[in-house]
Every structure is written in C-alpha cells, then in structure tokens.
C-alpha positions in Angstrom: -2.9 -24.5 5.8 -0.3 -26.0 3.5 2.7 -27.2 4.0 4.7 -25.4 1.2 3.9 -22.0 2.8 6.1 -20.4 5.3 5.6 -18.2 8.0 7.9 -14.7 7.1 9.7 -12.3 9.0 11.2 -9.4 8.1 13.0 -6.1 7.9 11.8 -2.8 7.0 14.3 -0.9 5.1 15.2 2.7 5.9 15.5 3.5 2.1 14.4 6.3 -0.2 13.7 2.2 -2.2 10.1 0.3 -2.9 10.4 -2.9 -0.6 8.9 -5.8 -2.0 7.3 -7.5 1.5 5.4 -10.5 0.0 5.7 -11.5 -3.9 2.0 -13.7 -4.2 2.4 -16.9 -4.9 3.6 -19.1 -4.4 5.2 -17.4 -1.0 1.5 -16.9 -0.1 -2.2 -17.6 -1.2 -2.3 -14.6 -3.2 -1.4 -11.5 -0.9 1.2 -9.2 -1.9 2.7 -6.6 0.2 5.4 -3.9 0.3 6.6 -0.6 1.7 6.4 2.7 -0.5 7.9 5.6 0.2 7.0 8.9 -1.4 9.2 11.9 -1.1 7.6 15.2 -0.5 5.5 15.8 -3.8 5.4 12.2 -5.5 2.7 9.6 -5.7 2.4 6.4 -6.2 0.4 6.8 -9.5 -3.5 6.6 -9.9 -4.0 2.4 -10.7 -7.2 0.6 -10.0 -7.1 -2.4 -7.3 -9.3 -3.8 -10.2 -10.2 -7.6 -9.2 -8.9 -7.1 -5.5 -8.7 -5.5 -1.9 -6.2 -2.9 -0.1 -5.0 -2.2 2.9 -2.7 0.6 3.1 -0.6 1.0 6.8 1.1 4.7 7.1 4.2 4.6 9.0 5.3 8.0 8.8 4.2 11.6 7.1 1.3 12.7 5.6 -0.5 13.0 2.9 -3.9 12.9 0.5 -5.6 9.3 -0.5 -8.0 10.2 -3.8 -10.5 7.6 -3.8 -12.9 6.5 -6.2 -13.5 8.3 -9.7 -14.3 11.6 -8.4 -10.7 11.2 -6.9 -12.1 12.2 -3.5 -9.8 13.1 -1.0 -8.7 11.2 2.4 -5.7 12.9 4.8 -3.9 10.1 5.3 -0.3 9.9 7.1 1.3 8.3 10.3 -1.2 5.8 12.7 -3.7 5.9 10.1 -5.0 3.1 8.0 -6.8 2.9 4.9 -9.0 0.1 3.0 -9.9 0.7 -0.6 -12.5 -1.9 -2.1 -12.1 -4.2 -5.4 -12.7 -2.1 -9.0 -11.4 0.9 -7.4 -9.4 4.0 -8.7 -7.0 5.5 -6.0 -3.8 7.5 -5.8 -1.5 8.7 -2.7 0.2 11.7 -3.2 2.7 13.1 -0.2 1.4 16.5 0.4 3.9 17.0 3.4 7.4 17.9 3.9 8.8 15.0 5.4 8.9 11.3 3.3 5.6 9.4 3.3 5.4 5.7 3.9 3.7 2.9 4.0 3.1 -0.9 4.0 0.4 -1.8 1.2 -1.4 -5.2 1.6 -3.5 -6.4 -1.9 -5.3 -9.7 -1.9 -7.5 -10.9 -4.4 -11.3 -11.3 -4.3 -13.4 -15.0 -4.0 
C-alpha cells in the first residue's frame, strides 16, 4: 500500500442530499463511492458503468434496478446488494413510499 493512501472512516449523512464518500484518485487507487437518496418515484438516471464495475448496497426503502439494454427489472431495497458488470446500462428507481437509500462503489477494471 502506498504511503500516500490513508485509511478513511466517515459518518453517513442522514439528509436528502447526495454524499460523496470516496472521490477516487489520489484518495484511493481508483475506487469512487457515494450515498444516494431517492425520494418516492425518483430515479438515479439511466447510465453505463463503462470501464468500471459497480456494487450497490441498499440501506433503506425498496425499488427496482433496471439493468442491461433490455432494462431487466430486479427488486432491490433494504438488505440487498447488487453487482453491475462493466459496460452495462442501468438505472435505479424508488418504487416505494419511503426514501430509497444506497451506497455505490465504482472501481475501474484492468
């Protein structure tokens, strides 16, 4: 481990705003992460993982992850973890009555 990389411990906000957790280089070796808060009916927006793989860890609420070109629906929410491979179109929608909150971790592939 490089001497310029440091251990990081932080508190998660309990607000409706997006929270950046790991901004990537130089703080990490390339991983980025954040906390997303979706109100009922909101989506994160359709986008691609491109040259990255992504993990979503759901902290509260319920929703649907629409993954792939055909937007295959997967039920997500409290206690669920989702892996999204590189070069994959996806979107997350809050389908419940409560906020859908999750952490995403994105890292570049070799």
